[in-house]
Each structure stands twice: as C-alpha cells, then as structure tokens.
C-alpha positions in Angstrom: 14.0 -28.3 13.3 13.3 -31.2 15.2 15.2 -34.6 14.0 12.7 -37.1 13.5 14.7 -39.9 15.4 19.1 -40.3 16.4 21.3 -40.8 14.5 22.5 -44.2 13.5 25.8 -43.3 11.1 28.5 -43.7 13.4 30.9 -45.0 10.8 30.4 -40.9 9.5 30.5 -39.4 12.6 34.2 -36.9 11.8 32.1 -36.0 9.1 29.2 -35.0 10.6 31.4 -33.3 13.0 32.7 -30.7 10.6 29.7 -30.6 8.9 28.2 -29.2 11.6 31.1 -27.1 12.5 30.5 -25.3 9.2 26.8 -24.4 10.2 25.6 -25.5 13.1 27.8 -23.1 15.5 29.6 -21.0 12.2 29.2 -17.4 14.8 31.7 -19.8 17.7 34.6 -19.7 15.5 34.4 -16.4 14.8 34.1 -15.0 18.7 37.3 -17.4 20.1 39.4 -15.1 21.8 36.8 -12.7 22.8 34.5 -15.3 24.7 32.8 -14.7 28.1 33.2 -11.1 30.0 36.6 -10.4 28.9 38.4 -11.0 25.4 42.0 -11.5 24.7 41.9 -8.3 23.6 41.2 -6.6 26.9 37.7 -5.6 26.0 34.7 -7.0 28.0 32.4 -8.0 26.2 28.9 -9.2 26.8 28.2 -12.7 24.6 23.8 -13.2 23.8 23.2 -16.8 22.4 20.1 -17.2 20.3 18.5 -19.5 17.8 17.1 -17.4 15.4 18.6 -13.6 14.1 17.1 -11.1 12.0 17.1 -11.8 8.2 17.5 -7.6 7.5 18.3 -4.7 9.8 16.5 -2.8 7.6 12.8 -2.1 10.2 11.1 -0.8 6.9 10.7 -4.6 6.1 12.1 -6.4 9.0 10.1 -9.0 10.4 11.6 -11.2 13.2 11.2 -10.1 16.9 15.2 -10.6 16.9 15.1 -7.0 14.6 13.8 -5.3 17.4 15.8 -5.8 20.5 18.5 -4.9 18.1 16.9 -1.2 17.2 15.9 -0.6 20.7 19.2 -0.9 21.5 20.4 1.0 18.4 17.9 3.8 17.9 15.6 5.5 21.0 11.4 5.8 20.4 10.8 9.7 20.4 9.5 8.8 24.3 11.0 6.3 25.8 9.6 3.3 27.9 10.5 3.5 31.8 12.3 0.6 33.0 11.0 1.2 35.9 7.6 0.8 35.2 6.9 1.0 31.7 5.4 4.6 32.2 6.5 7.1 29.5 10.6 8.4 29.7 12.7 10.7 27.6 13.9 9.4 24.8 14.8 11.5 21.5 12.0 14.4 22.8 13.0 15.2 26.4 9.3 16.6 27.1 6.2 17.4 25.5 3.4 18.7 26.2 -0.9 17.8 25.5 -3.1 20.4 24.7 -6.5 20.7 26.5 -8.4 18.8 23.5 -5.3 16.3 23.7 -5.5 16.5 19.8 -1.7 18.2 19.4 1.0 17.3 21.6 4.3 19.3 21.3 7.4 17.5 21.4 11.1 19.1 22.6 14.0 17.4 21.3 16.6 16.7 23.6 20.3 17.9 23.0 22.7 15.4 21.6 24.3 13.8 18.6 24.2 11.2 16.4 27.3 8.1 16.8 28.5 10.1 13.7 28.4 13.3 15.2 25.6 14.9 13.4 23.0 16.1 15.9 19.7 15.2 16.0 17.2 17.2 15.0 13.2 17.7 14.7 13.7 16.9 10.9 15.1 13.3 11.9 12.0 12.6 13.8 9.5 14.3 11.0 11.1 12.0 8.4 10.6 9.0 10.9 7.1 9.6 11.7 5.9 10.0 8.6 8.1 7.6 6.4 9.0 4.7 8.8 5.6 5.2 10.1 3.8 5.4 7.3 5.9 3.2 5.2 7.2 0.4 7.5 6.2 -2.5 7.1 5.3 -2.8 11.0 5.1 0.3 11.5 1.9 2.2 9.9 -1.1 1.5 12.5 1.1 3.7 14.6 0.3 7.1 12.9 -3.7 6.6 11.4 -4.9 9.1 13.6 -2.3 11.5 12.5 -2.9 14.5 10.6 0.3 17.0 10.8 3.9 16.8 11.5 5.4 20.0 11.6 8.8 21.6 12.8 9.0 24.7 14.5 12.7 24.9 15.0 15.4 22.4 15.2 14.3 21.7 18.9 10.5 21.1 18.8 7.9 18.9 16.8 4.5 19.1 16.8 1.5 16.2 16.2 -1.6 17.2 15.2 -4.6 13.8 15.3 -7.8 13.8 14.1 -8.9 12.4 17.3 -7.3 12.2 20.9 -4.9 9.4 20.5 -3.1 8.1 23.6 -0.7 6.1 22.3 1.1 10.1 20.8 2.7 9.5 24.4 4.1 6.3 25.3 2.7 3.7 22.8 4.6 5.6 19.8 6.6 2.8 18.7 8.2 4.1 15.6 11.8 4.3 16.1 13.6 7.7 15.2 16.2 7.2 12.3 18.7 9.3 11.3 17.8 11.2 8.3 20.5 12.3 7.0 21.0 8.7 6.2 18.4 7.0 5.2 16.7 10.2 3.8 19.1 9.5 0.9 17.9 6.0 -0.2 14.5 6.2 -2.3 11.4 4.9 -0.9 10.7 1.9 -3.4 14.6 0.7 -1.9 14.1 1.7 1.7 10.8 -0.6 1.4 12.1 -3.7 -0.7 16.1 -4.7 -0.7 17.9 -2.0 1.0 20.1 -2.8 3.5 21.7 -0.8 5.7 25.3 -0.1 6.2 27.7 -0.1 8.8 28.5 0.7 11.1 24.0 1.7 12.1 24.0 5.5 13.2 21.7 5.3 16.5 21.7 7.2 19.2 21.7 4.0 21.7 23.7 3.0 23.8 25.5 0.7 21.3 25.9 0.4 17.1 25.7 -2.4 15.7 29.2 -2.9 13.7 28.7 -6.1 12.2 26.4 -8.2 11.0 27.2 -11.5 9.3 23.8 -13.7 8.6 23.7 -17.2 11.0 27.1 -16.1 12.6 27.0 -12.9 14.4 25.8 -9.4 15.0 29.1 -7.4 17.4 27.6 -3.8 18.9 30.4 -1.3 20.2 29.5 1.7 22.4 28.5 4.8 20.9 31.1 7.4 21.5 28.0 10.1 21.2 26.2 8.6 23.2 24.8 10.4 27.0 22.5 8.2 28.7 25.2 6.6 31.2 28.2 4.6 31.0 28.1 0.8 30.2 30.8 -1.7 31.9 30.8 -3.2 28.7 32.8 -2.4 25.2 31.0 -4.7 22.8 27.7 -7.0 23.2 27.4 -9.5 20.9 24.7 -11.8 19.1 25.8 -15.3 18.5 23.7 -17.3 16.4 23.6 -21.3 16.9 22.1 -23.5 15.0 19.7 -24.9 17.4 18.0 -24.0 20.9 19.7 -26.5 22.8 23.3 -25.8 20.8 22.7 -22.3 22.7 21.6 -23.2 25.9 24.7 -26.4 25.9 26.7 -23.1 25.4 25.2 -21.1 27.9 26.8 -24.1 30.1 30.6 -24.6 29.1 30.6 -21.0 29.6 30.9 -20.3 26.0 28.1 -17.4 25.9 26.6 -15.1 29.3 23.0 -15.0 28.7 20.3 -16.8 26.9 17.6 -14.2 26.3 15.0 -17.6 25.0 15.1 -20.2 26.9 13.4 -23.7 25.8 10.3 -24.6 28.3 11.8 -28.1 28.4 14.6 -27.1 29.5 14.1 -24.3 32.0 13.8 -25.9 35.6 17.1 -28.8 34.7 19.3 -25.1 33.2 18.9 -23.2 36.7 19.7 -25.9 38.6 23.6 -26.0 36.7 26.3 -24.8 38.7 26.8 -21.0 37.9 23.5 -20.2 36.1 20.6 -18.3 37.0 17.0 -18.1 35.8 14.6 -15.4 34.9 10.8 -15.9 34.4 9.0 -12.6 33.7 5.7 -11.7 32.5 5.6 -10.8 28.6 2.3 -9.6 26.3 2.9 -12.4 24.9 0.1 -15.7 23.9 -0.3 -19.0 22.2 -3.2 -19.5 20.0 -5.7 -21.4 18.3 -6.9 -20.0 15.4 -9.8 -20.0 13.0 -10.6 -19.4 9.3 -13.6 -16.4 10.0 -13.0 -14.7 6.6 -16.2 -13.4 5.6 -17.4 -14.8 2.6 -17.8 -11.3 0.8 -13.9 -10.8 2.0 -12.9 -13.9 0.8 -14.6 -15.5 -1.7 -11.3 -17.9 -2.6 -10.7 -19.1 1.1 -10.4 -22.6 1.7 -11.6 -24.1 4.4 -14.8 -26.2 6.3 -17.4 -24.2 6.0 -18.3 -25.8 9.3 -15.3 -23.6 11.4 -17.6 -20.9 11.1 -20.0 -22.1 12.9 -20.3 -20.2 16.8 -21.4 -23.2 18.1 -18.9 -25.6 16.5 -15.8 -23.0 18.0 -17.6 -22.9 21.6 -17.8 -26.4 21.2 -13.7 -26.9 20.4 -13.1 -24.8 23.4 -14.8 -26.4 25.8 -13.4 -29.8 24.6 -10.1 -28.4 25.4 -8.1 -28.9 28.1 -5.7 -25.7 28.3 -4.5 -26.8 31.9 -3.3 -30.0 30.8 -2.0 -28.5 27.1 0.0 -26.1 29.4 2.0 -28.7 31.9 2.8 -31.3 29.2 3.6 -29.0 26.3 5.0 -26.0 28.1 6.2 -27.9 31.1 4.2 -25.7 33.9 6.1 -22.2 32.6 3.2 -21.1 31.2 -0.1 -20.2 32.4 -3.7 -20.8 31.2 -5.2 -17.6 29.5 -8.8 -16.5 29.9 -9.8 -14.1 27.3 -7.4 -12.3 23.8 -5.9 -9.3 25.9 -2.9 -10.7 28.1 -3.1 -9.9 31.7 0.5 -8.6 31.4 -1.5 -4.8 30.6 -2.7 -4.5 34.6 -4.1 -1.4 34.2 -6.1 -2.6 31.1 -7.3 -6.4 32.4 -10.0 -7.3 33.5 -11.5 -11.3 33.2 -14.0 -12.0 30.6 -17.4 -13.0 31.2 -16.8 -16.4 29.6 -13.8 -17.7 30.2 -15.0 -21.6 28.5 -13.8 -23.3 31.5 -13.0 -27.4 30.5 -16.5 -29.1 30.2 -16.0 -31.9 27.4 -20.0 -32.5 28.6 -21.1 -29.0 28.0 -19.9 -29.8 24.4 -21.7 -32.4 23.3 -24.3 -30.8 24.6 -24.1 -27.8 22.4 -23.2 -29.7 19.4 -26.4 -32.1 20.4 -28.7 -29.0 20.6 -26.7 -27.5 17.0 -27.9 -30.8 15.3 -24.6 -32.6 14.6 -24.8 -36.0 15.3 -22.5 -38.5 15.5 -22.4 -42.6 15.6 -21.3 -44.2 18.3 -17.2 -42.5 18.9 -17.3 -41.3 15.2 -17.1 -37.8 14.0 -19.9 -35.8 13.6 -22.1 -34.4 10.4 -25.0 -32.2 9.2 -26.8 -31.2 6.4 -23.8 -33.6 4.7 -20.8 -31.5 6.4 -18.4 -33.2 8.8 -16.4 -31.8 11.2 -13.3 -32.5 10.4 -10.4 -29.5 10.0 -6.7 -29.2 9.8 -5.2 -28.3 12.6 -1.5 -26.4 11.0 1.6 -26.1 13.5 4.8 -24.9 12.8 7.9 -28.1 12.8 10.2 -25.1 14.0 8.5 -25.3 17.6 8.1 -28.7 18.9 5.8 -27.2 22.2 3.0 -26.2 19.3 3.3 -29.5 18.2 2.9 -31.3 21.2 -0.1 -28.9 21.9 -1.8 -29.8 18.7 -1.7 -33.6 19.2 -3.1 -32.9 22.6 -5.8 -30.7 20.7 -6.8 -33.3 18.6 -6.8 -36.1 20.8 -9.2 -33.9 23.0 -11.7 -32.3 20.5 -11.9 -36.2 19.0 -13.8 -36.7 22.2 -16.6 -34.6 21.5 -16.8 -35.8 17.8 -14.4 -32.9 16.0 -11.3 -34.5 14.3 -8.9 -32.5 13.8 -5.9 -33.8 11.2 -2.2 -32.5 12.8 -0.5 -31.2 9.6 2.9 -30.0 10.6 4.7 -27.3 8.2 7.7 -25.0 8.2 7.1 -21.3 9.0 7.3 -20.0 5.7 4.8 -22.8 4.7 2.4 -21.5 7.2 2.5 -18.1 6.4 2.1 -18.8 3.0 -1.2 -20.6 3.7 -2.5 -17.6 5.5 -1.4 -14.4 3.7 -2.7 -16.1 0.7 -4.9 -14.3 -2.1 -6.6 -14.6 -5.2 -7.6 -11.3 -7.4 -6.5 -8.9 -4.9 -8.8 -10.7 -2.1 -7.5 -12.8 0.6 -8.2 -16.3 -0.1 -6.2 -18.1 3.7 -5.7 -21.3 3.4 -7.0 -23.3 5.9 -9.3 -24.5 9.0 -7.2 -23.8 12.3 -3.4 -23.1 13.0 -1.6 -22.8 16.2 1.2 -19.9 16.6 1.5 -16.6 18.5 1.5 -13.2 19.2 3.9 -10.2 21.1 2.5 -6.9 21.3 3.5 -4.0 22.9 5.5 -3.0 25.9 3.1 -0.6 27.6 0.4 -0.1 25.0 -2.4 -2.4 24.4 -3.7 -1.3 20.8 -1.0 -3.1 18.4 -3.0 -6.5 20.1 -6.6 -5.4 20.0 -5.7 -3.9 15.9 -5.3 -7.5 15.3 -8.9 -8.4 15.3 -10.1 -5.1 13.7 -11.5 -5.3 10.4 -9.6 -3.2 9.1 -6.0 -5.6 9.4 -7.5 -8.5 7.2 -5.4 -8.2 4.3 -3.0 -7.2 6.5 -2.1 -8.6 9.7 -5.0 -10.1 10.6 -4.3 -14.0 10.5 -8.3 -15.1 11.7 -9.3 -12.2 10.2 -12.9 -12.0 12.0 -15.2 -8.7 11.6 -17.5 -7.2 14.0 -18.9 -3.7 13.2 -19.1 -3.2 17.1 -15.4 -3.9 18.6 -13.5 -1.8 15.3 -16.4 1.4 16.4 -14.8 0.4 19.9 -11.8 -0.3 18.9 -11.3 3.8 17.5 -13.1 5.4 20.6 -10.2 3.2 23.5 -7.6 4.5 21.7 -8.8 8.2 21.9 -9.3 8.0 26.0 -6.8 8.9 28.3 -8.9 7.8 32.0 -7.2 4.5 32.0 -10.6 3.5 34.0 -12.7 4.7 31.0 -10.4 3.2 28.7 -10.0 -0.4 30.7 -14.0 -0.5 30.8 -13.9 0.0 26.7 -10.9 -2.2 26.2 -12.9 -4.9 27.7 -16.0 -4.8 26.3 -14.0 -5.3 23.1 -12.5 -8.6 25.1 -15.5 -9.8 26.0 -16.8 -9.6 22.0 -14.4 -11.8 20.8 -14.6 -14.7 24.0 -18.2 -14.4 22.6 -17.6 -15.1 18.8 -14.6 -17.6 20.0 -12.1 -15.2 17.2 -9.4 -17.2 19.0 -9.0 -19.6 21.8 -5.7 -18.6 23.5 -4.5 -21.4 24.8 -1.4 -20.2 27.1 0.4 -16.5 28.3 3.5 -17.2 27.5 6.2 -15.5 30.2 9.8 -14.8 28.6 12.1 -17.9 29.7 16.1 -16.1 30.1 19.3 -17.3 31.7 22.4 -15.8 32.7 26.3 -17.2 34.0 26.3 -15.6 37.5 30.7 -16.3 37.3 30.0 -13.8 34.4 28.0 -11.2 34.6 26.9 -9.0 37.5 24.1 -6.5 38.8 21.7 -8.0 37.1 18.1 -6.6 38.3 14.5 -7.5 36.5 13.8 -4.5 34.4 10.7 -3.5 32.2 9.3 -3.1 34.8 11.1 -3.5 37.7 11.2 -6.6 40.2 9.3 -8.6 37.2 11.0 -7.7 34.1 13.7 -9.6 32.4 17.8 -9.6 31.9 18.1 -7.0 29.2 14.6 -5.4 28.4 14.5 -6.5 24.9 12.4 -4.5 22.5 11.1 -2.0 25.3 14.8 -0.4 25.6 18.4 -0.8 26.6 18.1 0.7 30.2 19.7 -3.1 31.5 22.8 -2.7 29.8 23.6 0.9 31.2 24.5 -1.1 34.5 25.0 -4.9 33.9 29.0 -5.2 35.0 31.7 -7.7 34.3 31.5 -10.5 37.1 34.1 -10.3 39.1 37.4 -12.5 38.0 35.6 -12.8 34.7 37.9 -13.3 32.0 38.9 -15.2 28.4 40.5 -17.8 31.1 38.0 -19.4 32.5 35.8 -18.9 30.0 35.7 -22.7 28.7 35.4 -21.7 24.9 38.0 -23.9 23.0 37.2 -26.7 19.9 36.5 -29.0 22.9 33.2 -27.0 23.9 32.6 -27.2 20.7 33.0 -30.9 19.1 31.0 -31.0 22.8 28.3 -28.7 21.9 27.9 -30.4 18.3 27.6 -34.2 19.9 24.7 -33.1 22.3 22.8 -31.9 18.8 24.0 -35.3 17.3 22.9 -37.2 20.1 19.5 -35.0 21.3 18.3 -33.5 17.9 17.4 -29.5 17.7 14.3 -27.4 18.3 14.8 -24.4 17.6 11.7 -22.1 18.7 10.9 -19.7 16.8 9.5 -16.6 18.9 6.4 -15.4 17.9 6.6 -11.9 16.5 4.7 -9.2 14.6 3.3 -9.7 10.9 3.4 -8.4 8.0 1.3 -6.0 5.7 1.1 -7.0 2.6 -1.4 -4.9 1.0 -4.3 -2.4 2.0 -6.8 -3.0 3.9 -10.0 -4.6 2.5 -12.5 -2.7 2.4 -16.3 -4.1 3.1 -18.6 -4.1 -0.1 -21.8 -2.6 0.0 -25.0 -4.8 0.5 -27.5 -4.4 -2.6 
C-alpha cells in the first residue's frame, strides 16, 4: 500500500531494516547463491520478480491473475494459442475436426506423458472439461453450451454443443489436469480447501516444485516434455514486498525480469544501463463502474438511486477528460478507450457510434434538460435527491487513486459531487459481492477497477455484462434483454465478419446505456536485463506481444537463453543489495499494483422474476 509520509524514525533505522528484511524481501535470502541467470549450483535460472503472488495453485478456487501465469507454464489447454498470432495451435490435442453443423468437435489427443510418466489420455480431457469446467470458480462459463463429452478411445474426445460455439476451438480456456491426481480428491475438497501436492504434475515445459507463499515459486524442467528444450533449468518467481522493491532488484541485477512495471517508473527504468523495457497491447482496461442492479434483483442494494439515471451517467462521462487522466495517472503509458471491448481484439473491434468526447458544456446541458438544478457552484438536486455519490478505489493502486481524485474534480464542475473512498482490495470486493437473503445487495454508487480478457476470444469479457452473471462475475449488475440475446448469438457464429457485426451491436448497447466508463486500455509493461537473458522477442502475438506470453502460453520460455557471460558473480546478489532495496522502500514508500483479474462466482446466476 502507499505510505502516507516519509518515515522520520532515524533512531530506529536498524530495527526497521531488520523488520523489512524479515517481511519485505524474504525470498531474497532464500535464493542467495542462485540469483541471476546462473547460480552457484551450475544451473541456469531465470528469475522473475513480482509484488503479488498467488494465494493458491488450485485452479478450482484460484482467483489471482498471477495464478494463470504459473498455470499456463505448468499445464496445456486442449487447444493452445499460437505464439505468432494467438490462433488455435496444438495443445493436449494435436488435431481436431468440426462437423458440418458445427455442433460437434472431435479432438485427437497427442501421444505424450505427464511429468510423472503416466500417459495423457482422453480421460484427462473429459474429467477436466466436466469437473474444472463445471465447478472451477473462473471456468464455468466456457462449457455452458456443452451437452456431452465422450471418449471413444484413449486418443479421442468428442465434444457436442447445444448450438455452434466458436470457443470450443481456440477459446476453451480450461487447463487440462491429470485425472489420476486430481480425480482422487473429493469435489467438496477441490472447491474449498485443497492445496495440491508438489511437484505439481503437469504437461508444460516446467512444473512447480516449490511454493512458499510470500516468498518464492520454483519451477523445474518437466522431464517428459517433448515440445522443445528450454535453456533454463529453473524458472523462479520471487515475491518482494512492493513493486518499487521489485524494480530496484532488477536495477541491481538480483532478478532478470519484471512482468508488471509501474506506469510511473516505466520510462525511467528503460533509461537504465542493461535494462530493456517492453510495452505490449493487452485485453485489459480500467473502468469507472456504476451500481446498476435492477430493483427486483437487488431489493436491498445500498446506493444513491440517482446513479441509475441514464442522463446522470451520460453527464458524468461527458464531464471526464480521460486523456488528462491517462496523462497524469498512467504517465501516458495507457491510451483512452472507446467502448467496452478493447481494441486488442482486432478481428472483432469496431469503434462504437458514441465515444463521449470530453464536453462539460454538453454535460451541463443534459443535466439542465433532465431537471437537475444547481445554485451557483453547488451540487445539483431534483425532487429532494442530490447528485452526491461515493467513489471507491483500491488503496493498493496509486494510479487508480489519482484517477479517482481527478474524476472528483472534473465532475464537480458540472454539479456532481464524488466523495473518493480509498479502501483495501478485500473491502472493495466485499462491497461489490455483498448479498442479503440470497440476493445481491451491492453497497456502492461507483468504483474504479479493471478487467483483463482472454488472449484471443472476447466472450469472457462480453459475458460480464450479461444478466446471467448477476450474482456471479458481474460487478455493475447491468441487465439488457437485447444484449443477452446477442451474446448467445455471437458465440455460435464462426464467420469473423458476421460475429464482428454482432459484437459491435453489443458494444453500442453498452455505450448507449453507459454501463461502464472505460477510462483506458492498459498495455503490459515489462522489463528485463539484457546482460542476464538473451534471445528475447515479443510473442503472443509476435512483434507486438510480451516477454513470456504470461497467460497465453509458454513458447518464449523455450527460446529465451542466458546472456553470454552471465553468471552469479555479476548478479549483484548480496546483503548490500538487499539493504539498498529496503532503504529505497523506507525512503520512497510503496505502491503495490494489484493486477486486474477475473472475479469470483460466489453463487448461481440470479433469475429475473416474472412480471405479475
């Protein structure tokens, strides 16, 4: 979290250093002697630093985006994403055939073994799609059209759907797990408290052999992997107390790469010797969300009802200078977004009809015409209601806090009062998923957060605005019958241009109803040491992608190599470096960036009641 001021306890410096040594960078001591691209053991080790690590490696309950980074290295999908263009490529399945009516897909399983030597079979696929796809917190939406999964033999899987579903090939984002390991665990345990034993049996190039929360995740080469020969013996994800500490460690040579660089330091980090920065497009955005839950679905929601007035929301978006917010809060690293769907999805993106360019005069006119009056520079009122709202933002994100303050200043100019409330990520989650008597009861007017979509198919992001996701992943509680119909229809269209037209109509509905104000599209900001690792090339997709593909796959890990001459002797790994990192934390403060991720489904979708 951000510190409110500089520490002045000079007399307690050594005590504070000891405390930070114990808690801020515990993984540093753990890996001493193995830092950098080569360790004292003679092994080549790729060390990646981050400020937030997974809470669990169990995909049934894992919610952190960092979990996906590890899972994508440890396990394959049924059909992987090509590192060149994110198109479908062989994964657990080496080939597939789609029936003429596009409701049946037959997959042929590749001949390969799990890391423990047990053959991969169709049973693993069937179990994973049915069990993880049916019960996993963040995977259930991918199989909602599947009617049956059969296994004629060990090498064949047949998936049938109720309607054509373009996601079955190239968008079925469900990891294939070894049934002989996970299938022995009772479902109740899988979906609650289960923590998998290590090593984490997998099919990818590396498997997890050590996981110590808040310290380190160690991944070692999978002896049964047949897709190539990685140059590194190990990949380590090292947890630091703050993002500042992570980037300082990169500067000092303690680690080789950072996969989430702060916007505020991206430019300066790239100017340092032996450090290269990478900025790549991503399906991620930051949004201002509103509590739009219908009264019949959320009778006990706590909010100012004026936030559901469409004229008010339109005035809000016209009053916000998103370009200025990006310049100040994001240091210009992001770019202004137009519409809910990120332009990352080039095949499906079309700029919406209404982009709401910054126009405070139009905002004032809308409110005047709607009967919201004000005296002087005061807050507008109408029929005893006041345009005064709360605006929640996570304490863990300094950029979001800055954006919230700017929004409050901008909306004030048109007579809308926003009270910025800085809370922890856990508190904000509680406010958005609050329920009463089995029904959603969200307790907010507005908040700022973000989402990240799947690497290729836009259906996951589009699903967030469906009525079915109220009580699940929806955080705005938006509901529109036409949008719901279009969502079902687009998922079954294989022709890209036809599907793009449907997706564009959905995007226009969200824009017209101001379901969100998408503030910015947020690229991946990464960095690596050129004197530690070599043969680094953007991937997923090539030329414009990132360093390791993160959630989209593991292909770059098969080609990245230790830089010539790199060794532990020049890694900078020592107690002096540790103390330097701690000193920076004490002097400069901390700003942990919580990476946007997918949200938890806590219950079944809420059904609309019939009108009497």
